[in-house]
N, C-alpha and C positions, 0 to 999 in steps of 0.2 A: 778669475770676474768674481762669483763670489765674495774670494778675502773682501777685492775691493768694493762692492757694493759694500759691504759690512763696515770697510775703517771708515775712521770717526772725521770727518774735515780739517785741516790746519790750526779754523778757530776752536772745532770744542775738543783740540789736544791743545792750545796754547791759554787754554779757560780754564786749564786744571792742573794739581799742584804746583800754581804761582809761587807760593816762598819758596816749596823748595826746589824747584828750575833759576831763580834767583840766588841762591846759595850756589846752587853746585856753578851757575856761572861764573860769579864772579871768582869761584878754584878756580876755576880752568884758564882764567884772565890772568891769574899767575904764570902759566904753564907761556904768554904772549907777550914776546917782548920789544920792544921800540924798534922801527924796522923792518917786521921779519916777514915773509911771504904764508901765507896762513889762508887756506882752504877750512870754506865753510858752509856743507852740507844741507841741508833744508827745514833739517827739521827746528819745530820746537823750541827744544831745550837753546836750537845754537843759537835759534832766535833772540832768545832768551840773552847771551853772550854779546851776538852782533849788536846788542843795545848803548854799550857798554863800551865798547871798543877804541868811545871817542875816545880814553879817557886816554888812548897807546898813541906815538907820532910816529910819524912816518912806515906806514901800514897800507902793503900790495895785499886786497884778496879778492879770490875768487871765489864765489859764492854759484849754485844753482838754483838758489831760491834768490826772485824778484824781488817779495815781503824784505830780504836783511840786505838785499842793494840797492834801496831804495830807502832804508837806512843808511846805508855806510853813505852813501850818495852826500843825504841829511847833513853829516857827520863831517863831510868833504874833506873821505877819505880813499886812497882811487883803490877803487875795485870798479873788476869786468863779470859781467855774468855771465858764464854760464851759455851758452844757448841750446833751443834743443825743441822741445816739446811740452804744453805747459797738464801736468795730468790735475786734477781739477780735485779730489781730495786734498792732496799734500800741496799743493801749488805749488811745488819737483819742475823745475827748465830735467827735460830726459832724454837722452838716446844717442846715435852718434858719431850726431856735431861736442857735444860735452862730450862722452870720449875721449877722444884725437884731441880733444885742444886739451884736457888736464893730461893727454899724453905727453905735450912738448911741454907743461910745468913744471921747475923741480922746486913747492913751495921750501921751508920750515916747518910748517907743522899740520895738522886735514885735523881740522874740530868733528866730530861729527854724533848725532846720536841715534840713540832705540828704538825702534815698534818695539822691540818686549821678546825675552829669552831664554823664557818658561822652558823647561826642557833640553836645551837647548847648550853646541859649546863654546855659541859664542853671539854678542848681538846680528841683529834679524831683520828686515825690515818685510811691508808686507806687498810691496812689489819688487817685478826683476829690472825694472830700465834700475830705477834706483835702487837697490845694490849693486849691477852691474858700477855704479855713479861713484855711489860708496868705493867698492873697487875701485879701481884709477884713484882718485882720490887716497886711498891707502899707496897703491903705486909711486902715487907721485912725492910724496909727504917724506920727511927728515922722521921726525916724527906720532904718532896717533896717539889724542885726548878722541875719548869712548864717556858722552852725555846720559845720565840715563835716569835718571826720576822710577824709588822703591819701587811702585805698581812696575812696573818693567818686566822685571824680574818675577811675573804674579801672570803676567801678558805671552797671548802664546802667539808667534807670529810667524810670518810664510820664510822664508827666504835667511836662513845664515851667508852673511856678507864677510865675514872676519873669525879667523877664533881670536881668542880672548890671547891668546898669547902675542898675537899683534899691535897690539894696543902699551902704545910705554904707562896709559894707568885707563883705568875707567872712575869715574866722578861718581858720585848718584848721592844723594841723602840714609842719611843714620834706621830710617826706618824701614833697613832691609833686612831679609830674615838672616839670620846666623850660619845659615848651611848656603845658602846665597851665596855670602858674603866670603866664605872662607871654600868657597869651592873655587871664586875666580880669583882671590888672594892666591893659591899658588899657579896661577898662570899669567897674574902679570900683576904691576898695581894696585888696590886698590884708595880713591880715599875717599869719606860718608861724614860730608858737609848738616 
């Protein structure tokens, strides 16, 4: 509970490192081809890529982010909003309903954000329910892309939702420290922008 009280709001997260998030999202866009089935979580960097998906054709997107769903709908992209309880801090929809829905989906790619991973062996998030959504997205996708600006390497977050080895790629900015970069490169492909 204390961790959730200290968690920054979606708006606070979205305002930070906007230039880096835009570069990361542009790079992630290269992994999404026309006609794909895409899973997007509710992270602020993932929201940035949602705003770029109008550049693709014939996508089907499943997300637990009402904000991303609204943007995608504005672009006339076929979008499914995973149901559940909305978390105040992150604006993510969470719970068993969304996890069950994800178990029925076979997606081409999942694009997931991380709240931080300082001292951990993989990307993390602040809340158990969001971790469960991310795990379900990983299980339902053929390719996993993790997005996170370099500040996440210095940020402690409570729940590890995957090991780096699960990711097909981790996309970050070039301000990440070299030791962290080397460690992650031993486990997955890392793209710095």
